[in-house]
Backbone atoms as SQL, in Angstrom:
CREATE TABLE atoms (id INTEGER PRIMARY KEY, chain TEXT, resi INTEGER, resn TEXT, atom TEXT, x REAL, y REAL, z REAL);
INSERT INTO atoms VALUES
  (1, 'A', 1, 'UNK', 'N', -15.474, -82.040, 94.871),
  (2, 'A', 1, 'UNK', 'CA', -14.137, -82.522, 95.117),
  (3, 'A', 1, 'UNK', 'C', -13.979, -82.829, 96.604),
  (4, 'A', 2, 'UNK', 'N', -13.448, -83.993, 96.909),
  (5, 'A', 2, 'UNK', 'CA', -13.215, -84.383, 98.293),
  (6, 'A', 2, 'UNK', 'C', -11.782, -84.034, 98.665),
  (7, 'A', 3, 'UNK', 'N', -11.614, -83.364, 99.777),
  (8, 'A', 3, 'UNK', 'CA', -10.280, -83.030, 100.256),
  (9, 'A', 3, 'UNK', 'C', -9.655, -84.271, 100.868),
  (10, 'A', 4, 'UNK', 'N', -8.370, -84.431, 100.669),
  (11, 'A', 4, 'UNK', 'CA', -7.664, -85.598, 101.177),
  (12, 'A', 4, 'UNK', 'C', -6.704, -85.170, 102.280),
  (13, 'A', 5, 'UNK', 'N', -6.704, -85.907, 103.366),
  (14, 'A', 5, 'UNK', 'CA', -5.778, -85.658, 104.462),
  (15, 'A', 5, 'UNK', 'C', -4.640, -86.650, 104.333),
  (16, 'A', 6, 'UNK', 'N', -3.427, -86.144, 104.397),
  (17, 'A', 6, 'UNK', 'CA', -2.247, -86.986, 104.254),
  (18, 'A', 6, 'UNK', 'C', -1.645, -87.262, 105.626),
  (19, 'A', 7, 'UNK', 'N', -0.894, -88.346, 105.704),
  (20, 'A', 7, 'UNK', 'CA', -0.199, -88.692, 106.943),
  (21, 'A', 7, 'UNK', 'C', 1.258, -88.296, 106.751),
  (22, 'A', 8, 'UNK', 'N', 1.800, -87.564, 107.695),
  (23, 'A', 8, 'UNK', 'CA', 3.182, -87.106, 107.555),
  (24, 'A', 8, 'UNK', 'C', 3.766, -86.730, 108.889),
  (25, 'A', 9, 'UNK', 'N', 4.632, -85.767, 108.857),
  (26, 'A', 9, 'UNK', 'CA', 5.259, -85.267, 110.070),
  (27, 'A', 9, 'UNK', 'C', 4.384, -84.186, 110.693),
  (28, 'A', 10, 'UNK', 'N', 4.589, -84.000, 111.989),
  (29, 'A', 10, 'UNK', 'CA', 3.773, -83.010, 112.692),
  (30, 'A', 10, 'UNK', 'C', 4.651, -81.909, 113.255),
  (31, 'A', 11, 'UNK', 'N', 4.154, -80.686, 113.135),
  (32, 'A', 11, 'UNK', 'CA', 4.824, -79.505, 113.676),
  (33, 'A', 11, 'UNK', 'C', 3.726, -78.558, 114.147),
  (34, 'A', 12, 'UNK', 'N', 3.744, -78.237, 115.423),
  (35, 'A', 12, 'UNK', 'CA', 2.688, -77.402, 116.006),
  (36, 'A', 12, 'UNK', 'C', 2.692, -76.004, 115.400),
  (37, 'A', 13, 'UNK', 'N', 1.520, -75.535, 115.049),
  (38, 'A', 13, 'UNK', 'CA', 1.347, -74.148, 114.614),
  (39, 'A', 13, 'UNK', 'C', 1.381, -73.287, 115.880),
  (40, 'A', 14, 'UNK', 'N', 2.046, -72.131, 115.837),
  (41, 'A', 14, 'UNK', 'CA', 2.138, -71.279, 117.031),
  (42, 'A', 14, 'UNK', 'C', 0.755, -70.993, 117.624),
  (43, 'A', 15, 'UNK', 'N', 0.690, -70.973, 118.934),
  (44, 'A', 15, 'UNK', 'CA', -0.573, -70.893, 119.665),
  (45, 'A', 15, 'UNK', 'C', -1.396, -69.660, 119.286),
  (46, 'A', 16, 'UNK', 'N', -0.772, -68.503, 119.131),
  (47, 'A', 16, 'UNK', 'CA', -1.521, -67.286, 118.799),
  (48, 'A', 16, 'UNK', 'C', -2.226, -67.447, 117.451),
  (49, 'A', 17, 'UNK', 'N', -1.523, -67.986, 116.478),
  (50, 'A', 17, 'UNK', 'CA', -2.107, -68.212, 115.153),
  (51, 'A', 17, 'UNK', 'C', -3.170, -69.299, 115.238),
  (52, 'A', 18, 'UNK', 'N', -2.877, -70.375, 115.953),
  (53, 'A', 18, 'UNK', 'CA', -3.818, -71.495, 116.107),
  (54, 'A', 18, 'UNK', 'C', -5.152, -71.007, 116.695),
  (55, 'A', 19, 'UNK', 'N', -5.081, -70.251, 117.764),
  (56, 'A', 19, 'UNK', 'CA', -6.301, -69.781, 118.417),
  (57, 'A', 19, 'UNK', 'C', -7.094, -68.829, 117.524),
  (58, 'A', 20, 'UNK', 'N', -6.392, -67.955, 116.821),
  (59, 'A', 20, 'UNK', 'CA', -7.071, -67.039, 115.902),
  (60, 'A', 20, 'UNK', 'C', -7.764, -67.814, 114.787),
  (61, 'A', 21, 'UNK', 'N', -7.072, -68.809, 114.235),
  (62, 'A', 21, 'UNK', 'CA', -7.675, -69.618, 113.185),
  (63, 'A', 21, 'UNK', 'C', -8.874, -70.408, 113.706),
  (64, 'A', 22, 'UNK', 'N', -8.721, -71.044, 114.858),
  (65, 'A', 22, 'UNK', 'CA', -9.821, -71.850, 115.387),
  (66, 'A', 22, 'UNK', 'C', -11.053, -70.997, 115.683),
  (67, 'A', 23, 'UNK', 'N', -10.854, -69.754, 116.067),
  (68, 'A', 23, 'UNK', 'CA', -11.988, -68.844, 116.287),
  (69, 'A', 23, 'UNK', 'C', -12.737, -68.631, 114.977),
  (70, 'A', 24, 'UNK', 'N', -12.000, -68.394, 113.891),
  (71, 'A', 24, 'UNK', 'CA', -12.628, -68.201, 112.579),
  (72, 'A', 24, 'UNK', 'C', -13.358, -69.465, 112.151),
  (73, 'A', 25, 'UNK', 'N', -12.725, -70.614, 112.330),
  (74, 'A', 25, 'UNK', 'CA', -13.347, -71.886, 111.956),
  (75, 'A', 25, 'UNK', 'C', -14.607, -72.143, 112.781),
  (76, 'A', 26, 'UNK', 'N', -14.522, -71.940, 114.073),
  (77, 'A', 26, 'UNK', 'CA', -15.676, -72.164, 114.947),
  (78, 'A', 26, 'UNK', 'C', -16.833, -71.247, 114.556),
  (79, 'A', 27, 'UNK', 'N', -16.544, -69.987, 114.307),
  (80, 'A', 27, 'UNK', 'CA', -17.592, -69.049, 113.906),
  (81, 'A', 27, 'UNK', 'C', -18.230, -69.463, 112.589),
  (82, 'A', 28, 'UNK', 'N', -17.427, -69.994, 111.675),
  (83, 'A', 28, 'UNK', 'CA', -17.979, -70.455, 110.393),
  (84, 'A', 28, 'UNK', 'C', -18.902, -71.639, 110.605),
  (85, 'A', 29, 'UNK', 'N', -18.515, -72.537, 111.482),
  (86, 'A', 29, 'UNK', 'CA', -19.290, -73.760, 111.675),
  (87, 'A', 29, 'UNK', 'C', -20.514, -73.545, 112.566),
  (88, 'A', 30, 'UNK', 'N', -20.451, -72.587, 113.490),
  (89, 'A', 30, 'UNK', 'CA', -21.548, -72.395, 114.447),
  (90, 'A', 30, 'UNK', 'C', -22.366, -71.154, 114.152),
  (91, 'A', 31, 'UNK', 'N', -21.751, -70.020, 114.245),
  (92, 'A', 31, 'UNK', 'CA', -22.378, -68.725, 113.997),
  (93, 'A', 31, 'UNK', 'C', -21.335, -67.671, 114.351),
  (94, 'A', 32, 'UNK', 'N', -21.646, -66.438, 114.104),
  (95, 'A', 32, 'UNK', 'CA', -20.682, -65.384, 114.406),
  (96, 'A', 32, 'UNK', 'C', -20.413, -65.216, 115.900),
  (97, 'A', 33, 'UNK', 'N', -21.406, -65.463, 116.739),
  (98, 'A', 33, 'UNK', 'CA', -21.212, -65.298, 118.176),
  (99, 'A', 33, 'UNK', 'C', -21.824, -66.481, 118.922),
  (100, 'A', 34, 'UNK', 'N', -21.138, -67.632, 118.868),
  (101, 'A', 34, 'UNK', 'CA', -21.690, -68.802, 119.569),
  (102, 'A', 34, 'UNK', 'C', -21.613, -68.615, 121.084),
  (103, 'A', 35, 'UNK', 'N', -22.564, -69.212, 121.780),
  (104, 'A', 35, 'UNK', 'CA', -22.566, -69.143, 123.243),
  (105, 'A', 35, 'UNK', 'C', -21.355, -69.903, 123.789),
  (106, 'A', 36, 'UNK', 'N', -21.037, -69.651, 125.050),
  (107, 'A', 36, 'UNK', 'CA', -19.917, -70.352, 125.688),
  (108, 'A', 36, 'UNK', 'C', -20.121, -71.866, 125.650),
  (109, 'A', 37, 'UNK', 'N', -21.344, -72.296, 125.906),
  (110, 'A', 37, 'UNK', 'CA', -21.645, -73.736, 125.905),
  (111, 'A', 37, 'UNK', 'C', -21.412, -74.329, 124.521),
  (112, 'A', 38, 'UNK', 'N', -21.885, -73.640, 123.480),
  (113, 'A', 38, 'UNK', 'CA', -21.689, -74.130, 122.102),
  (114, 'A', 38, 'UNK', 'C', -20.207, -74.193, 121.758),
  (115, 'A', 39, 'UNK', 'N', -19.426, -73.232, 122.228),
  (116, 'A', 39, 'UNK', 'CA', -17.989, -73.239, 121.977),
  (117, 'A', 39, 'UNK', 'C', -17.332, -74.449, 122.639),
  (118, 'A', 40, 'UNK', 'N', -17.721, -74.734, 123.860),
  (119, 'A', 40, 'UNK', 'CA', -17.166, -75.901, 124.578),
  (120, 'A', 40, 'UNK', 'C', -17.566, -77.188, 123.872),
  (121, 'A', 41, 'UNK', 'N', -18.820, -77.288, 123.465),
  (122, 'A', 41, 'UNK', 'CA', -19.280, -78.482, 122.746),
  (123, 'A', 41, 'UNK', 'C', -18.520, -78.657, 121.437),
  (124, 'A', 42, 'UNK', 'N', -18.297, -77.559, 120.723),
  (125, 'A', 42, 'UNK', 'CA', -17.547, -77.610, 119.469),
  (126, 'A', 42, 'UNK', 'C', -16.127, -78.104, 119.732),
  (127, 'A', 43, 'UNK', 'N', -15.490, -77.539, 120.749),
  (128, 'A', 43, 'UNK', 'CA', -14.117, -77.933, 121.080),
  (129, 'A', 43, 'UNK', 'C', -14.036, -79.409, 121.437),
  (130, 'A', 44, 'UNK', 'N', -15.028, -79.916, 122.177),
  (131, 'A', 44, 'UNK', 'CA', -15.042, -81.338, 122.535),
  (132, 'A', 44, 'UNK', 'C', -15.066, -82.226, 121.290),
  (133, 'A', 45, 'UNK', 'N', -15.788, -81.796, 120.276),
  (134, 'A', 45, 'UNK', 'CA', -15.944, -82.603, 119.070),
  (135, 'A', 45, 'UNK', 'C', -14.803, -82.385, 118.075),
  (136, 'A', 46, 'UNK', 'N', -14.368, -81.136, 117.891),
  (137, 'A', 46, 'UNK', 'CA', -13.481, -80.817, 116.774),
  (138, 'A', 46, 'UNK', 'C', -12.038, -80.436, 117.117),
  (139, 'A', 47, 'UNK', 'N', -11.730, -79.997, 118.313),
  (140, 'A', 47, 'UNK', 'CA', -10.405, -79.423, 118.597),
  (141, 'A', 47, 'UNK', 'C', -9.258, -80.383, 118.285),
  (142, 'A', 48, 'UNK', 'N', -9.348, -81.623, 118.710),
  (143, 'A', 48, 'UNK', 'CA', -8.259, -82.580, 118.450),
  (144, 'A', 48, 'UNK', 'C', -8.133, -82.868, 116.967),
  (145, 'A', 49, 'UNK', 'N', -9.258, -83.021, 116.293),
  (146, 'A', 49, 'UNK', 'CA', -9.228, -83.309, 114.855),
  (147, 'A', 49, 'UNK', 'C', -8.631, -82.139, 114.087),
  (148, 'A', 50, 'UNK', 'N', -8.986, -80.922, 114.467),
  (149, 'A', 50, 'UNK', 'CA', -8.411, -79.739, 113.824),
  (150, 'A', 50, 'UNK', 'C', -6.899, -79.739, 114.022),
  (151, 'A', 51, 'UNK', 'N', -6.432, -80.001, 115.236),
  (152, 'A', 51, 'UNK', 'CA', -4.999, -80.034, 115.503),
  (153, 'A', 51, 'UNK', 'C', -4.304, -81.107, 114.679),
  (154, 'A', 52, 'UNK', 'N', -4.916, -82.289, 114.601),
  (155, 'A', 52, 'UNK', 'CA', -4.322, -83.374, 113.813),
  (156, 'A', 52, 'UNK', 'C', -4.126, -82.958, 112.356),
  (157, 'A', 53, 'UNK', 'N', -5.060, -82.203, 111.837),
  (158, 'A', 53, 'UNK', 'CA', -4.985, -81.783, 110.434),
  (159, 'A', 53, 'UNK', 'C', -4.000, -80.635, 110.246),
  (160, 'A', 54, 'UNK', 'N', -4.139, -79.574, 111.031),
  (161, 'A', 54, 'UNK', 'CA', -3.329, -78.373, 110.779),
  (162, 'A', 54, 'UNK', 'C', -1.876, -78.532, 111.214),
  (163, 'A', 55, 'UNK', 'N', -1.598, -79.447, 112.123),
  (164, 'A', 55, 'UNK', 'CA', -0.213, -79.668, 112.556),
  (165, 'A', 55, 'UNK', 'C', 0.522, -80.674, 111.683),
  (166, 'A', 56, 'UNK', 'N', -0.178, -81.318, 110.767),
  (167, 'A', 56, 'UNK', 'CA', 0.420, -82.304, 109.876),
  (168, 'A', 56, 'UNK', 'C', 1.088, -81.550, 108.718),
  (169, 'A', 57, 'UNK', 'N', 2.411, -81.660, 108.616),
  (170, 'A', 57, 'UNK', 'CA', 3.143, -80.909, 107.597),
  (171, 'A', 57, 'UNK', 'C', 2.805, -81.361, 106.180),
  (172, 'A', 58, 'UNK', 'N', 2.206, -82.539, 106.025),
  (173, 'A', 58, 'UNK', 'CA', 1.781, -82.995, 104.702),
  (174, 'A', 58, 'UNK', 'C', 0.589, -82.197, 104.188),
  (175, 'A', 59, 'UNK', 'N', -0.119, -81.516, 105.076),
  (176, 'A', 59, 'UNK', 'CA', -1.283, -80.717, 104.689),
  (177, 'A', 59, 'UNK', 'C', -0.875, -79.263, 104.462),
  (178, 'A', 60, 'UNK', 'N', 0.138, -79.078, 103.635),
  (179, 'A', 60, 'UNK', 'CA', 0.695, -77.738, 103.421),
  (180, 'A', 60, 'UNK', 'C', -0.322, -76.790, 102.791),
  (181, 'A', 61, 'UNK', 'N', -1.282, -77.327, 102.046),
  (182, 'A', 61, 'UNK', 'CA', -2.299, -76.454, 101.457),
  (183, 'A', 61, 'UNK', 'C', -3.076, -75.709, 102.549),
  (184, 'A', 62, 'UNK', 'N', -3.349, -76.389, 103.642),
  (185, 'A', 62, 'UNK', 'CA', -4.075, -75.787, 104.761),
  (186, 'A', 62, 'UNK', 'C', -3.117, -74.981, 105.638),
  (187, 'A', 63, 'UNK', 'N', -1.997, -75.575, 105.977),
  (188, 'A', 63, 'UNK', 'CA', -1.011, -74.929, 106.861),
  (189, 'A', 63, 'UNK', 'C', -0.538, -73.589, 106.304),
  (190, 'A', 64, 'UNK', 'N', -0.230, -73.568, 105.007),
  (191, 'A', 64, 'UNK', 'CA', 0.292, -72.338, 104.409),
  (192, 'A', 64, 'UNK', 'C', -0.711, -71.193, 104.529),
  (193, 'A', 65, 'UNK', 'N', -1.992, -71.506, 104.364),
  (194, 'A', 65, 'UNK', 'CA', -3.018, -70.470, 104.527),
  (195, 'A', 65, 'UNK', 'C', -3.065, -69.974, 105.967),
  (196, 'A', 66, 'UNK', 'N', -3.022, -70.896, 106.918),
  (197, 'A', 66, 'UNK', 'CA', -3.118, -70.530, 108.331),
  (198, 'A', 66, 'UNK', 'C', -1.891, -69.742, 108.781),
  (199, 'A', 67, 'UNK', 'N', -0.725, -70.180, 108.354),
  (200, 'A', 67, 'UNK', 'CA', 0.517, -69.547, 108.825),
  (201, 'A', 67, 'UNK', 'C', 0.709, -68.117, 108.326),
  (202, 'A', 68, 'UNK', 'N', -0.118, -67.675, 107.388),
  (203, 'A', 68, 'UNK', 'CA', -0.029, -66.277, 106.949),
  (204, 'A', 68, 'UNK', 'C', -0.446, -65.322, 108.058),
  (205, 'A', 69, 'UNK', 'N', -1.323, -65.810, 108.972),
  (206, 'A', 69, 'UNK', 'CA', -1.844, -64.937, 110.010),
  (207, 'A', 69, 'UNK', 'C', -2.913, -63.978, 109.501),
  (208, 'A', 70, 'UNK', 'N', -3.356, -64.185, 108.267),
  (209, 'A', 70, 'UNK', 'CA', -4.335, -63.319, 107.605),
  (210, 'A', 70, 'UNK', 'C', -5.732, -63.916, 107.748),
  (211, 'A', 71, 'UNK', 'N', -6.673, -63.143, 108.280),
  (212, 'A', 71, 'UNK', 'CA', -8.020, -63.658, 108.527),
  (213, 'A', 71, 'UNK', 'C', -8.703, -64.129, 107.247),
  (214, 'A', 72, 'UNK', 'N', -8.458, -63.481, 106.122),
  (215, 'A', 72, 'UNK', 'CA', -9.051, -63.935, 104.855),
  (216, 'A', 72, 'UNK', 'C', -8.519, -65.320, 104.474),
  (217, 'A', 73, 'UNK', 'N', -7.248, -65.559, 104.736),
  (218, 'A', 73, 'UNK', 'CA', -6.658, -66.880, 104.465),
  (219, 'A', 73, 'UNK', 'C', -7.199, -67.908, 105.451),
  (220, 'A', 74, 'UNK', 'N', -7.458, -67.475, 106.693),
  (221, 'A', 74, 'UNK', 'CA', -8.089, -68.368, 107.667),
  (222, 'A', 74, 'UNK', 'C', -9.439, -68.846, 107.141),
  (223, 'A', 75, 'UNK', 'N', -10.185, -67.924, 106.522),
  (224, 'A', 75, 'UNK', 'CA', -11.497, -68.278, 105.976),
  (225, 'A', 75, 'UNK', 'C', -11.358, -69.305, 104.858),
  (226, 'A', 76, 'UNK', 'N', -10.321, -69.162, 104.022),
  (227, 'A', 76, 'UNK', 'CA', -10.076, -70.143, 102.960),
  (228, 'A', 76, 'UNK', 'C', -9.749, -71.510, 103.559),
  (229, 'A', 77, 'UNK', 'N', -8.896, -71.529, 104.576),
  (230, 'A', 77, 'UNK', 'CA', -8.539, -72.786, 105.238),
  (231, 'A', 77, 'UNK', 'C', -9.759, -73.393, 105.919),
  (232, 'A', 78, 'UNK', 'N', -10.614, -72.545, 106.474),
  (233, 'A', 78, 'UNK', 'CA', -11.845, -73.022, 107.117),
  (234, 'A', 78, 'UNK', 'C', -12.745, -73.731, 106.120),
  (235, 'A', 79, 'UNK', 'N', -12.840, -73.183, 104.916),
  (236, 'A', 79, 'UNK', 'CA', -13.653, -73.811, 103.870),
  (237, 'A', 79, 'UNK', 'C', -13.156, -75.236, 103.596),
  (238, 'A', 80, 'UNK', 'N', -11.858, -75.400, 103.525),
  (239, 'A', 80, 'UNK', 'CA', -11.279, -76.725, 103.273),
  (240, 'A', 80, 'UNK', 'C', -11.625, -77.673, 104.414),
  (241, 'A', 81, 'UNK', 'N', -11.464, -77.212, 105.645),
  (242, 'A', 81, 'UNK', 'CA', -11.752, -78.072, 106.793),
  (243, 'A', 81, 'UNK', 'C', -13.231, -78.430, 106.878),
  (244, 'A', 82, 'UNK', 'N', -14.099, -77.489, 106.583),
  (245, 'A', 82, 'UNK', 'CA', -15.536, -77.788, 106.610),
  (246, 'A', 82, 'UNK', 'C', -15.855, -78.889, 105.599),
  (247, 'A', 83, 'UNK', 'N', -15.246, -78.839, 104.409),
  (248, 'A', 83, 'UNK', 'CA', -15.442, -79.891, 103.405),
  (249, 'A', 83, 'UNK', 'C', -14.946, -81.236, 103.928),
  (250, 'A', 84, 'UNK', 'N', -13.809, -81.224, 104.596),
  (251, 'A', 84, 'UNK', 'CA', -13.269, -82.460, 105.167),
  (252, 'A', 84, 'UNK', 'C', -14.227, -83.026, 106.204),
  (253, 'A', 85, 'UNK', 'N', -14.684, -82.177, 107.129),
  (254, 'A', 85, 'UNK', 'CA', -15.593, -82.634, 108.182),
  (255, 'A', 85, 'UNK', 'C', -16.919, -83.116, 107.601),
  (256, 'A', 86, 'UNK', 'N', -17.421, -82.407, 106.584),
  (257, 'A', 86, 'UNK', 'CA', -18.660, -82.844, 105.943),
  (258, 'A', 86, 'UNK', 'C', -18.485, -84.233, 105.340),
  (259, 'A', 87, 'UNK', 'N', -17.368, -84.470, 104.693),
  (260, 'A', 87, 'UNK', 'CA', -17.090, -85.787, 104.101),
  (261, 'A', 87, 'UNK', 'C', -16.980, -86.864, 105.162),
  (262, 'A', 88, 'UNK', 'N', -16.317, -86.556, 106.271),
  (263, 'A', 88, 'UNK', 'CA', -16.183, -87.523, 107.358),
  (264, 'A', 88, 'UNK', 'C', -17.545, -87.825, 107.974),
  (265, 'A', 89, 'UNK', 'N', -18.350, -86.786, 108.166),
  (266, 'A', 89, 'UNK', 'CA', -19.678, -86.981, 108.765),
  (267, 'A', 89, 'UNK', 'C', -20.596, -87.784, 107.861),
  (268, 'A', 90, 'UNK', 'N', -20.496, -87.567, 106.537),
  (269, 'A', 90, 'UNK', 'CA', -21.299, -88.361, 105.607),
  (270, 'A', 90, 'UNK', 'C', -20.875, -89.823, 105.666),
  (271, 'A', 91, 'UNK', 'N', -19.561, -90.056, 105.810),
  (272, 'A', 91, 'UNK', 'CA', -19.055, -91.424, 105.896),
  (273, 'A', 91, 'UNK', 'C', -19.551, -92.134, 107.144),
  (274, 'A', 92, 'UNK', 'N', -19.669, -91.409, 108.246),
  (275, 'A', 92, 'UNK', 'CA', -20.166, -91.994, 109.493),
  (276, 'A', 92, 'UNK', 'C', -21.654, -92.310, 109.415),
  (277, 'A', 93, 'UNK', 'N', -22.388, -91.482, 108.667),
  (278, 'A', 93, 'UNK', 'CA', -23.834, -91.669, 108.573),
  (279, 'A', 93, 'UNK', 'C', -24.207, -92.832, 107.652),
  (280, 'A', 94, 'UNK', 'N', -23.289, -93.200, 106.773),
  (281, 'A', 94, 'UNK', 'CA', -23.582, -94.281, 105.808),
  (282, 'A', 94, 'UNK', 'C', -23.560, -95.643, 106.430);
């Protein structure tokens, strides 16, 4: 199943929750303890795209998981984002 990103209104997720979620997502995509350089490289590639997705109120399936503040829900939201990024990367490679 391909996840679909919708275009809608934007509302920033609170910074404390955003940073906690992005840490979980980064660890899932890189490793449990990525080096500082790997973290910076990841942020250069993904930080804006992550913000575009999680701040879009049309993506309530992802937002609702993140806004719980629960690390297990962060992991569920991370799974969705990884699928989205994988689909985008496959599209670029084609």
